[in-house]
C-alpha positions, 0 to 999 in steps of 0.5 A: 744760604745767602746769595750775594752779588758777584761777577759772571764767569768768563764767556758769559754775557755781562748782566746784573749780578744776581747770583753769586759767582761761586754758585755758578761755578758749582753748577758748571762743576756738576755739569762737567764732573771735573774741576779741570774741565770747568776751569777750561770751560770758564777760562779760569785757573783751576786753583780759582775753581777749587777755591770757589768750591772750598769757600762754598763748602766752608759756607755750608759747613759740609762737603759738596763734592767727593773726588773719584778716579775720573773727577768729582761727584756730588755728596748727599748734601750736594745732591740735595742742594743742586735742584734748588741752586739750579732753579735759582740760577735759571731764575736769576738768568731770566731776570737778568735777561728781562733787565737786558731786554728793557734796554732794547736789543738782545745782549749776550753770548750765544754758543752754536754747534754745527755739523761739518756738513752744515758749516758751509750753509749756515756759518757765514750767513748766520754770522752776517745776520747776527752781526746785522740784526743783533749787534749786542749778541756775541756769536760763538760757533763750534764744529763737531760730529753729531754725537760730540755736539749732543754730548756738549749740549748735555754738558752745557757747553753749547746753547744749541746745535744743528745735529742729526736724528735717525727718527722723526720723533723729536724732543719738545725743544728740537726743531726740524730743519731738513729731511735728508734722503740716504744714498749709497755712494760708490766708485764713479761708473759703478753700474749699480749706481747708474740709475740714481736710485736703488731699492734697500733690498739691493744692499743684501750681501754688498760690502758696506762702509759704515760707522761702527757700533753704537752709532745710531745710523749703524743701529738703524741699518742693523735693525732694518736689515733684520726686519727685511731679512737682509744680510748687510755685509760690513767691509770697513767700519769708518766713523766719519762721512769724509773717511767713508767717501775716501774708502768708497772711492778706493773701491773698499765698499759702498758708503751709506750717507745722508747726501751725495758727496759735497761738490760732486766728487768726480771719483764717486757716484751716488744713488738714493735708497728707496723702497723704503726711502731712508731719511735722516733728519737735521734738527736744531737742539738746545741744551737742557743745562743752559738757560734760554735768554732773549739772545738764544731765542732770537738766534734760534728763530734766525736759524729756523728761518734760514733753514726754511730758505734753504 
């Protein structure tokens, strides 16, 4: 299977072309399961994506993908080729990174996902630090909910992302950035919240404004309620913290959030949940589908250093 020089897909760092472009397109189609999504991710016409795949199939003498109602999936031949092509691509990227590193500073694009609550803390300072310390790195920032960012990490759309975890057990490639105590948030002046803390048992029978299933926080609350023999009444299911605050401010129930309202919204009050204290964990996760480069490792270290300062 000859691998010849080619140009990197749009959005990739300029680097020595070690693996043929069409095989990089093949890997992205595998990751996204769709020719149209691949075209959008690579900023490439879909006709060109199709042409690359057709050329590969002609080169191999076998079909590599079959179409389904939802996109494309690998054929048996494609499944056999995938691990070898992925290994070659990762090795090629490491070699290209080594060559770039020989020239000095880290070089290339690094795509970072941020939670909405992390934007104010990280976006500006991270951009300024990368611009000052790594002039050869192009930083691409993206905002999204934790579940969305996790999906984009799995699909290879992001190099890394600041996301939430419900448990302290982290994957080997995740770094803990912060521990956030959970609060119960309700209308200002609510006597239940005046002490600033309340035991988890106090949630028994209260109208709660929480995410719908299968949200991980909702699953955790359901499990804790069963363990403590509490009846957790759900008044409204709302899937974003901002919406939870709005419903709570309108008197629709109590939100369970990782922090008091940003800017201390005068319509709201918050009390930390104790006995047991409940926490969520902010972590920096990296994509299993994108190779680590000197640039991604440098940005990863920078984010962890910034978190220590916060």
